[in-house]
matplotlib code that plots the C-alpha trace (Angstrom):
import matplotlib.pyplot as plt

x = [-26.5, -28.3, -28.8, -32.4, -34.2, -31.9, -30.4, -29.4, -31.5, -30.0, -30.9, -30.5, -32.2, -30.8, -32.3, -29.1, -30.3, -31.8, -29.3, -31.8, -31.3, -34.5, -35.5, -37.2, -40.3, -39.6, -39.0, -36.2, -33.8, -30.3, -27.3, -25.1, -22.4, -19.2, -17.5, -13.6, -11.4, -11.1, -7.9, -5.2, -4.8, -8.3, -8.0, -5.3, -6.9, -10.2, -7.9, -6.1, -9.2, -10.9, -7.8, -8.4, -11.9, -13.1, -16.6, -18.7, -17.2, -13.8, -12.6, -9.6, -7.2, -9.9, -10.2, -6.6, -6.1, -9.0, -7.7, -4.4, -5.7, -8.0, -5.3, -3.0, -5.4, -5.6, -9.2, -9.6, -10.0, -11.1, -11.2, -12.6, -16.0, -18.8, -16.5, -14.0, -16.0, -13.9, -15.2, -13.1, -14.2, -13.3, -13.7, -14.4, -13.0, -16.3, -19.5, -22.2, -24.1, -22.6, -23.4, -22.4, -21.5, -21.5, -19.7, -19.7, -16.6, -17.1, -17.5, -20.2, -20.1, -19.9, -23.1, -24.8, -22.9, -25.4, -25.0, -22.5, -19.1, -15.6, -14.7, -15.7, -15.4, -16.3, -19.1, -21.4, -19.4, -18.5, -14.9, -15.9, -18.1, -15.4, -13.0, -15.5, -15.9, -12.2, -12.1, -14.6, -12.9, -9.3, -11.3, -13.1, -9.8, -8.1, -10.9, -10.8, -7.2, -7.2, -10.5, -12.1, -15.1, -18.2, -19.4, -18.1, -18.4, -18.3, -17.3, -19.0, -16.7, -19.3, -18.8, -21.0, -23.5, -24.2, -25.1, -27.6, -25.4, -23.1, -25.4, -27.1, -23.6, -22.4, -25.8, -25.5, -21.7, -23.6, -21.9, -24.9, -25.4, -21.6, -21.0, -24.2, -25.1, -28.0, -28.3, -26.7, -25.9, -24.7, -24.1, -24.7, -23.6, -26.1, -26.5, -27.0, -24.9, -21.6, -21.9, -25.6, -27.2, -30.6, -32.4, -35.2, -37.8, -40.1, -38.9, -35.5, -35.8, -38.1, -37.5, -37.9, -40.0, -39.5, -41.7, -41.7, -44.6, -44.5, -46.7, -47.2, -50.8, -49.8, -47.1, -43.5, -44.6, -48.0, -46.4, -43.8, -46.2, -48.5, -45.5, -44.6, -48.4, -48.4, -45.0, -46.6, -49.8, -47.9, -45.4, -48.5, -49.1, -46.1, -47.3, -43.6, -40.8, -37.3, -35.9, -34.5, -32.9, -31.0, -34.2, -36.3, -33.6, -34.3, -37.9, -37.8, -35.5, -37.8, -40.7, -38.8, -38.9, -42.3, -44.7, -47.8, -46.3, -46.4, -44.1, -45.8, -47.2, -45.8, -45.3, -42.2, -42.1, -39.7, -41.3, -39.3, -40.6, -37.9, -39.7, -42.6, -41.4, -42.2, -39.6, -40.7, -39.2, -41.1, -40.8, -43.7, -44.1, -45.4, -44.0, -47.3, -48.4, -46.4, -49.4, -51.5, -49.0, -48.6, -52.5, -52.7, -50.1, -51.6, -55.0, -53.3, -51.5, -54.7, -56.0, -53.6, -54.3, -51.4, -49.7, -47.9, -46.6, -44.2, -42.5, -39.8, -40.1, -40.4, -39.8, -36.3, -37.3, -37.6, -35.2, -37.9, -35.6, -37.2, -38.8, -37.4, -33.5, -33.7, -35.2, -32.7, -30.0, -31.7, -31.3, -27.7, -26.7, -28.9, -27.4, -23.7, -23.7, -26.6, -30.0, -29.3, -27.0, -30.1, -33.1, -35.5, -37.0, -40.5, -40.7, -38.8, -37.0, -38.6, -35.5, -33.1, -32.5, -30.0, -29.3, -28.9, -32.5, -31.3, -29.9, -32.7, -35.1, -32.6, -32.0, -32.9, -30.6, -30.3, -29.4, -28.5, -27.7, -24.3, -24.5, -21.4, -22.3, -19.9, -21.7, -22.7, -21.9, -24.2, -26.4, -24.7, -21.5, -22.9, -25.6, -24.4, -23.9, -23.3, -19.9, -19.4, -19.8, -16.9, -18.0, -16.8, -14.1, -14.8, -17.7, -15.3, -14.2, -18.1, -19.2, -16.2, -17.1, -20.7, -20.7, -18.0, -20.2, -23.5, -21.9, -20.1, -23.7, -25.2, -22.8, -23.2, -27.0, -30.2, -33.1, -34.7, -38.3]
y = [-49.4, -49.6, -46.4, -46.0, -49.3, -49.6, -46.9, -43.7, -41.4, -40.8, -37.1, -33.9, -31.2, -28.0, -25.3, -24.7, -21.7, -20.1, -20.8, -22.4, -24.6, -26.5, -27.6, -30.6, -28.9, -27.9, -24.4, -22.2, -22.2, -21.0, -22.5, -24.6, -23.2, -23.3, -26.8, -27.4, -29.3, -32.9, -34.6, -34.7, -38.7, -39.1, -37.5, -39.3, -42.6, -41.8, -40.7, -44.0, -46.0, -43.7, -44.4, -48.2, -49.1, -52.7, -54.1, -55.9, -59.1, -58.0, -55.7, -57.6, -54.8, -52.2, -54.8, -55.3, -51.4, -51.2, -54.1, -52.6, -49.2, -50.9, -53.2, -50.4, -48.5, -51.6, -53.2, -56.9, -57.6, -60.7, -60.8, -62.6, -62.6, -63.1, -62.5, -59.7, -58.3, -57.0, -57.1, -55.1, -54.9, -52.3, -53.3, -50.5, -50.2, -50.3, -51.9, -50.7, -51.6, -53.3, -51.1, -51.6, -49.4, -50.4, -49.0, -50.3, -50.8, -51.7, -49.3, -48.9, -51.6, -49.8, -50.7, -48.7, -45.6, -43.0, -43.2, -46.3, -46.8, -48.8, -49.7, -49.8, -46.4, -45.0, -42.9, -43.7, -42.4, -45.9, -45.0, -41.6, -43.8, -46.4, -43.6, -42.0, -45.5, -45.9, -42.3, -42.9, -46.2, -44.5, -41.6, -43.9, -46.0, -42.9, -42.1, -45.5, -44.8, -41.5, -41.4, -44.7, -46.1, -47.9, -51.1, -52.3, -51.1, -53.4, -52.1, -54.2, -53.2, -54.7, -55.8, -56.6, -53.4, -52.6, -55.9, -56.4, -59.2, -58.1, -57.3, -60.9, -62.7, -60.8, -61.8, -65.4, -65.4, -64.6, -61.4, -59.8, -62.7, -63.6, -60.1, -59.5, -56.4, -54.3, -52.0, -50.4, -47.3, -46.2, -42.9, -42.5, -39.4, -37.5, -34.1, -32.1, -29.0, -30.3, -31.1, -31.4, -34.5, -35.7, -38.0, -40.6, -41.3, -44.0, -43.8, -44.7, -46.5, -48.9, -52.5, -54.0, -56.6, -58.6, -60.6, -62.0, -62.9, -65.6, -65.0, -68.4, -68.1, -66.8, -67.2, -65.6, -62.4, -61.8, -62.8, -60.1, -57.5, -58.7, -58.3, -54.9, -53.7, -55.3, -53.8, -50.4, -51.5, -52.3, -49.1, -47.1, -48.1, -46.3, -43.0, -41.5, -41.6, -41.2, -37.4, -36.5, -33.1, -31.4, -29.3, -32.7, -34.0, -30.8, -31.1, -34.5, -34.1, -31.2, -33.2, -36.2, -33.3, -32.0, -33.8, -35.6, -34.5, -36.3, -38.8, -39.8, -43.1, -44.2, -46.6, -47.0, -49.2, -50.5, -53.1, -54.3, -56.6, -59.3, -61.1, -62.9, -62.1, -59.0, -58.6, -56.1, -54.7, -52.1, -50.2, -48.9, -47.2, -48.1, -51.6, -53.3, -52.1, -54.8, -57.4, -54.8, -54.0, -57.6, -58.3, -55.3, -57.1, -60.4, -58.9, -57.2, -60.3, -62.4, -60.3, -61.9, -65.5, -68.2, -65.7, -67.0, -64.7, -65.7, -63.3, -63.2, -65.6, -62.4, -58.8, -57.4, -55.5, -51.8, -49.9, -48.6, -46.4, -46.6, -43.5, -43.6, -43.8, -41.4, -38.7, -39.4, -39.0, -35.5, -34.4, -35.5, -33.7, -30.5, -30.2, -30.8, -29.4, -26.8, -26.9, -26.1, -28.9, -31.6, -31.7, -34.7, -36.7, -37.3, -39.6, -42.3, -41.8, -43.7, -45.0, -46.3, -49.5, -50.5, -53.7, -52.2, -53.1, -56.6, -55.4, -53.1, -56.1, -58.0, -54.6, -51.3, -48.4, -45.4, -44.5, -41.1, -39.2, -37.1, -34.1, -33.7, -30.8, -28.2, -24.8, -23.4, -26.8, -28.7, -31.2, -34.0, -33.2, -35.0, -37.2, -40.9, -42.9, -39.8, -39.4, -36.2, -37.4, -35.4, -35.1, -32.2, -33.9, -31.7, -34.5, -36.8, -34.9, -33.9, -37.7, -38.8, -35.9, -36.7, -40.4, -40.7, -38.6, -40.7, -43.9, -42.8, -41.9, -44.9, -47.6, -45.9, -47.1, -45.4, -46.0, -44.0, -45.2]
z = [15.8, 12.7, 10.4, 10.9, 11.8, 15.0, 16.7, 14.7, 16.4, 19.7, 20.2, 22.5, 22.6, 20.9, 18.3, 16.9, 14.5, 17.3, 19.6, 22.1, 24.8, 25.5, 29.1, 30.6, 29.5, 25.9, 27.1, 26.3, 29.1, 29.9, 28.6, 31.3, 33.0, 31.2, 30.9, 31.9, 29.6, 30.3, 31.6, 29.1, 29.9, 29.1, 25.8, 24.8, 25.7, 23.8, 20.7, 20.9, 21.2, 18.2, 16.0, 16.3, 16.0, 16.1, 15.2, 17.4, 18.7, 17.7, 20.3, 21.6, 21.3, 23.0, 25.9, 26.2, 26.8, 29.1, 31.1, 31.3, 32.6, 35.1, 36.5, 36.9, 39.1, 41.5, 40.3, 40.2, 36.3, 34.6, 30.9, 27.9, 29.3, 27.0, 24.2, 24.5, 27.6, 30.6, 34.1, 36.7, 40.5, 43.0, 46.4, 48.8, 52.5, 54.2, 54.0, 51.1, 48.3, 45.0, 41.8, 38.3, 35.6, 32.0, 28.8, 25.2, 23.3, 19.7, 16.7, 14.0, 11.4, 7.8, 6.9, 9.8, 9.3, 7.6, 3.9, 4.2, 5.1, 4.1, 7.7, 11.1, 12.7, 16.2, 15.1, 18.1, 21.1, 22.3, 22.6, 24.7, 26.8, 27.5, 28.5, 31.0, 32.6, 32.8, 34.2, 36.6, 37.8, 38.2, 40.2, 42.7, 43.2, 44.0, 46.5, 48.1, 48.9, 50.1, 51.9, 51.9, 49.7, 50.6, 49.0, 45.6, 42.2, 39.3, 35.9, 33.0, 29.6, 27.1, 23.6, 20.9, 21.5, 17.8, 17.3, 20.3, 21.7, 24.1, 27.1, 26.7, 26.4, 29.9, 31.3, 30.2, 31.8, 35.2, 35.7, 37.6, 40.0, 40.6, 41.9, 43.4, 41.7, 43.0, 40.3, 37.1, 35.4, 32.0, 29.7, 26.2, 24.0, 22.5, 20.7, 23.8, 24.6, 25.7, 29.7, 30.0, 30.9, 29.9, 32.3, 31.1, 34.0, 33.1, 29.4, 27.5, 24.1, 22.2, 21.2, 18.2, 16.4, 13.2, 11.0, 7.4, 5.0, 2.3, -0.6, -2.1, -4.0, -7.2, -9.9, -9.4, -11.2, -9.4, -6.3, -6.4, -7.4, -4.0, -2.3, -3.2, -2.6, 1.1, 2.0, 1.1, 3.0, 6.3, 5.9, 6.1, 9.7, 10.7, 12.9, 12.3, 9.7, 10.1, 9.7, 6.6, 7.7, 10.6, 11.0, 11.4, 13.8, 15.6, 15.7, 17.1, 19.7, 20.9, 20.6, 22.9, 25.5, 25.2, 28.2, 26.2, 22.9, 19.6, 20.4, 23.6, 21.4, 17.9, 15.3, 13.3, 10.6, 7.8, 5.2, 2.2, -0.4, -2.1, -4.6, -3.2, 0.8, 2.7, 5.3, 8.2, 11.2, 13.7, 16.9, 19.0, 22.2, 24.8, 24.1, 25.1, 21.5, 19.7, 19.8, 18.3, 15.4, 15.0, 14.5, 12.1, 9.8, 10.1, 9.1, 5.8, 4.7, 5.2, 2.2, -0.1, -0.8, 0.5, 2.5, 5.4, 8.8, 10.9, 13.6, 16.0, 19.2, 21.0, 20.3, 21.8, 24.6, 25.4, 27.8, 30.3, 32.8, 36.4, 37.4, 41.0, 40.2, 37.3, 39.6, 42.1, 39.5, 38.1, 41.9, 42.4, 39.0, 39.8, 43.1, 42.2, 38.7, 38.8, 37.5, 33.9, 33.6, 33.5, 31.0, 31.0, 28.3, 28.0, 25.0, 23.7, 20.3, 17.9, 15.7, 18.6, 20.9, 23.5, 24.8, 27.8, 28.2, 29.2, 32.5, 33.2, 33.0, 35.8, 38.0, 38.4, 37.0, 35.1, 31.4, 30.7, 27.6, 27.8, 25.8, 23.2, 21.2, 20.6, 20.8, 17.4, 15.9, 13.2, 14.8, 12.8, 14.4, 17.6, 16.4, 16.5, 13.3, 11.1, 9.3, 10.7, 14.2, 16.0, 19.9, 21.9, 24.3, 27.1, 27.6, 28.8, 32.0, 32.4, 32.4, 34.8, 37.3, 37.5, 37.1, 39.9, 42.3, 41.5, 41.9, 45.2, 46.4, 45.2, 46.7, 50.1, 50.2, 50.7, 48.6, 45.3, 46.1]

ax = plt.figure().add_subplot(projection="3d")
ax.plot(x, y, z, "-o")
ax.set_aspect("equal")
plt.show()
């Protein structure tokens, strides 16, 4: 996750100053029921991973710890998949479907920490995601032993999510085809009240496009000046700008939960002039707008003599969560945890991205935000990539309980559609 140009804003929905929890339509709602403490062994696992952060592509220790826990639980484990990826399969005792669950393992690189950092750090919650997935695997393994389990569950512990490289590596290794995966699911930390879940039917996170404009029609000084002017013109295409204060973060979180609200369509742009070159990255929703934005940029650049415009071969895809699966998950969570434990997003956060998009391009599934915000805490304590990110560890148990039940339901069969 980059600090603003990739995935800084991973929001939930809380107006802290007023003590309000926003419901799925942006209206004030009662707070969720109390969240019990997480199992001590899972808290210990999360703290161990947190104390040993590893940058994207360097997750050797994390992978070894995860593999050891999964083997002890009786899963069939393969390591070094797509780098340091771990694939663990839990075979059921009865016929059923094959469902995957993904957790990302890497830490945030120092350059992607808000304000900058000096070393990788678990400030995005991947240590918590990994712990939840281990907890789900162990819980389902116990269920298989005691009561039986239908189908198969394939756990994907993914490296290099922060670099948007890990999902592609696992897919290139054939993990979905080799195991016959029919659908895939994941959680991600967000600044919701601890224990609350935000489902994303028809939404998710935007992709990203990149381009470069070379200005060669004038002398060096004139070209550099032209690049600065062109960068300002391209930046003006943005309809949203990154939040600068906690209040702006709160406002954006509320907007994302508002049907047909201000973030139903957006363009987020960064343009940077470097001598005679303008480098551009941009996100939009819906993703079909990339063609439109590219044409705008070409038109602006065309006003400058000697401008040469190049774009990436294709934008990194948006993560669009299938509506039937997301609504089925919402029903499941409301039925097992209570209505106030679930909220719904009606837009995508403009400054985020996720390589989980690549899985959802292959098979259906869900991507759900797990609330990690302690009651009364500032939003930045539950906001990924901020230096003060300190997720409430009760979220671990909440995530394990929710996903264990959901995955057990999905492997038994039935359609969301």
